[in-house]
C-alpha positions in Angstrom: 280.9 142.4 152.1 278.9 139.3 153.1 275.7 140.8 151.7 277.2 142.0 148.4 275.8 140.6 145.2 277.5 137.5 144.0 279.5 136.8 147.2 278.9 133.5 149.1 282.2 132.3 150.7 284.9 133.5 153.1 287.6 133.0 150.3 285.9 135.9 148.6 285.8 138.1 151.7 289.2 138.2 153.3 292.3 140.2 152.2 294.7 137.8 150.6 292.0 135.3 149.6 292.3 134.2 146.0 289.0 135.9 145.0 289.3 139.0 147.2 290.2 141.5 144.4 287.3 140.4 142.3 285.1 140.8 145.3 286.2 144.3 145.9 285.0 145.1 142.4 281.6 143.6 143.1 281.4 145.6 146.3 282.1 148.8 144.4 279.5 147.9 141.8 276.8 147.4 144.5 277.8 150.7 146.1 277.7 152.6 142.8 274.2 151.3 142.2 273.0 152.7 145.5 275.0 156.0 145.0 273.2 156.4 141.6 269.9 156.5 143.4 271.2 159.0 145.9 272.7 161.3 143.3 269.6 161.2 141.1 267.4 162.4 144.0 267.5 166.2 143.9 267.0 166.5 147.7 270.1 164.6 148.7 273.2 166.8 149.4 276.3 165.5 151.1 277.0 161.8 150.8 279.3 160.0 153.2 280.4 156.3 152.8 281.9 154.4 155.7 283.9 151.3 154.7 282.8 148.7 157.3 284.1 145.3 156.2 286.9 143.5 158.1 289.9 146.0 158.2 287.8 148.6 156.5 290.2 149.2 153.7 288.2 147.6 150.9 286.8 150.5 148.9 288.8 152.3 146.2 288.8 156.0 147.2 289.9 157.0 143.7 287.0 155.2 142.1 284.2 156.9 144.0 282.0 159.5 142.3 282.9 163.1 142.7 281.7 164.7 145.9 281.3 161.4 147.7 283.3 161.4 151.0 284.9 158.2 152.3 285.7 157.1 155.9 288.4 154.5 155.5 290.4 152.3 157.9 289.7 150.5 161.2 290.0 151.4 164.8 287.7 154.4 164.3 285.2 155.8 166.8 281.9 154.0 166.3 283.4 151.4 164.0 280.7 150.6 161.4 278.8 153.6 162.8 281.5 156.2 162.0 280.0 159.3 160.5 276.4 158.6 161.4 276.3 161.6 163.7 276.8 163.7 160.6 273.9 162.1 158.8 270.1 162.6 158.3 269.5 159.0 157.4 271.6 155.8 156.8 271.7 153.0 154.2 273.2 149.6 155.1 274.8 148.1 151.9 276.0 144.5 151.9 274.8 143.4 155.4 274.5 139.9 156.7 272.3 138.1 159.3 273.2 137.7 163.0 275.2 134.7 164.3 273.2 131.5 164.4 270.7 132.3 161.6 269.6 129.4 159.5 270.3 129.7 155.7 272.2 133.0 155.9 275.4 133.8 154.0 278.4 134.0 156.5 276.1 134.8 159.5 278.0 136.3 162.4 277.8 139.2 164.8 280.9 141.4 164.4 283.4 138.5 165.2 283.7 134.7 165.3 284.1 134.9 169.1 280.5 136.0 169.6 277.6 133.5 169.8 274.8 136.0 170.7 274.3 139.6 171.6 271.1 140.8 173.3 270.0 144.3 174.3 267.1 144.4 176.7 266.6 140.7 176.2 266.2 141.0 172.4 268.8 139.3 170.2 270.5 141.6 167.7 273.1 141.3 165.0 275.0 144.0 163.3 271.8 145.4 161.7 270.1 145.9 165.0 273.2 147.1 167.0 274.1 149.6 164.3 270.6 150.7 163.7 270.2 151.3 167.5 273.4 153.3 167.5 272.1 155.4 164.5 268.8 155.8 166.3 270.5 157.2 169.4 271.7 160.0 167.0 268.1 160.4 165.7 269.2 158.9 162.4 266.8 156.4 160.8 268.0 153.4 158.8 266.0 153.5 155.5 267.6 150.7 153.4 269.3 147.4 153.9 270.8 145.1 151.2 272.0 141.5 151.4 270.4 138.0 151.4 266.9 137.1 152.4 267.8 136.3 156.0 269.2 139.8 156.7 266.2 141.4 155.0 263.8 139.5 157.2 265.9 140.5 160.3 265.9 144.2 159.3 262.1 144.3 158.7 261.4 142.6 162.0 263.2 145.4 163.8 262.2 148.3 161.5 259.0 147.7 159.5 259.5 150.8 157.4 262.9 149.8 156.0 263.3 149.1 152.3 265.3 145.9 151.6 267.1 144.8 148.4 267.5 141.0 148.4 270.3 140.1 146.0 270.6 136.4 146.9 268.9 133.5 148.6 271.1 131.5 150.9 271.1 127.8 150.5 273.5 127.2 153.3 276.0 129.4 155.2 278.4 129.3 152.2 276.2 128.9 149.2 273.4 130.9 147.6 271.0 131.2 144.6 272.2 134.5 143.0 270.1 137.2 141.4 271.6 138.0 137.9 274.1 140.9 138.1 272.1 143.5 136.2 268.9 142.5 138.0 270.7 142.9 141.4 271.9 146.4 140.6 268.5 147.4 139.3 267.0 146.1 142.5 269.6 148.1 144.6 268.9 151.3 142.7 265.1 150.9 142.8 264.9 150.0 146.5 267.3 152.8 147.5 265.2 155.2 145.5 262.0 153.9 147.2 263.7 154.3 150.6 264.6 157.9 149.8 261.0 158.6 148.8 259.7 157.2 152.1 262.2 159.3 154.0 261.2 162.5 152.3 257.5 161.7 152.9 258.2 161.2 156.6 257.4 157.5 156.6 260.5 156.3 158.4 261.7 156.7 162.0 264.9 156.1 164.0 265.2 152.6 165.6 265.1 153.4 169.4 265.8 151.1 172.3 264.5 152.0 175.7 267.0 153.1 178.3 268.6 151.7 180.5 270.2 149.2 178.1 271.0 145.8 179.4 273.7 144.4 177.2 274.5 140.6 177.3 277.2 139.1 175.2 277.4 135.3 175.0 280.9 134.2 173.8 282.0 131.0 172.3 284.2 129.7 175.2 284.6 130.4 178.9 288.2 131.5 178.2 286.9 134.3 176.1 284.6 135.3 178.9 287.5 135.1 181.3 289.4 137.7 179.2 286.3 139.9 178.7 286.2 140.3 182.5 289.3 142.4 182.4 286.8 145.1 181.3 286.4 146.7 184.8 282.6 147.2 184.7 281.5 143.8 183.2 279.6 141.3 185.2 279.9 137.5 184.7 276.5 136.0 184.1 277.5 132.4 183.2 280.5 130.5 182.0 280.4 132.1 178.6 278.2 135.2 179.1 279.0 138.7 180.4 276.7 141.7 180.8 276.3 145.3 182.0 273.7 148.0 182.0 274.3 151.3 180.2 272.5 154.7 180.0 273.3 155.5 176.4 273.7 153.5 173.2 277.2 154.9 172.4 278.4 153.7 175.8 276.6 150.4 175.3 278.4 150.0 172.0 281.8 150.8 173.6 281.1 148.1 176.2 280.2 145.6 173.5 283.2 146.4 171.4 285.6 146.2 174.4 284.3 142.7 175.2 284.8 141.6 171.6 288.3 143.0 171.5 289.3 141.4 174.8 287.8 138.0 173.7 289.7 137.9 170.4 292.9 136.3 169.5 293.0 132.8 170.8 291.7 129.4 169.5 288.2 128.4 170.6 289.4 125.1 172.2 
């Protein structure tokens, strides 16, 4: 949701927030713009949408176009990557930059407990982690939408990817917004361009070399203390834990376990 057109602040992003219901409508509008490009392409068959924000209960199932399948709800295998093993290619709609990025709307990496994530000594946010997971299933990411910061992050990892920039962050919680119709036109056009590239064979899966050295730097030493209840994690420093994995799905499970164990207490 952080990368959806018009959204700039956490009040708009969280269930129960005073602007949340309006934000859900904006999220559906961005999704529809991308789905239009998919449906207009005669070579696209089955379409699967995976709700990936917060509790993952944001999208209105009854408002989706006919024949579009929805994966809804949290605590699902693969989390944001649920369904990717059924796909030929993936589009990331409404993404945001990794934690610590300057001038990026609501930058973070999966949770507020995480300062940095690196795989094989390369910092990655949700774009990189999820693209690497998709790549391990031989699925290329062909499109990313959000602010300028996440677009730059995506292209640095995947030079072939098409990006739809719908806002320019001025700070973590403010942005210069593209007009609504222009944003949706940009989403449709860039998604159509991404499909054209895919069918011309001009994209590729994002692959990370094995073995995979995962390091997760948490916000406090207490969070790292709790992460060490994961039996195979190593303590690297006061706030950092690490482990080496032989596959990206296992690496993701290790990362997600650390995040789950670290959550739930104040950062002081």
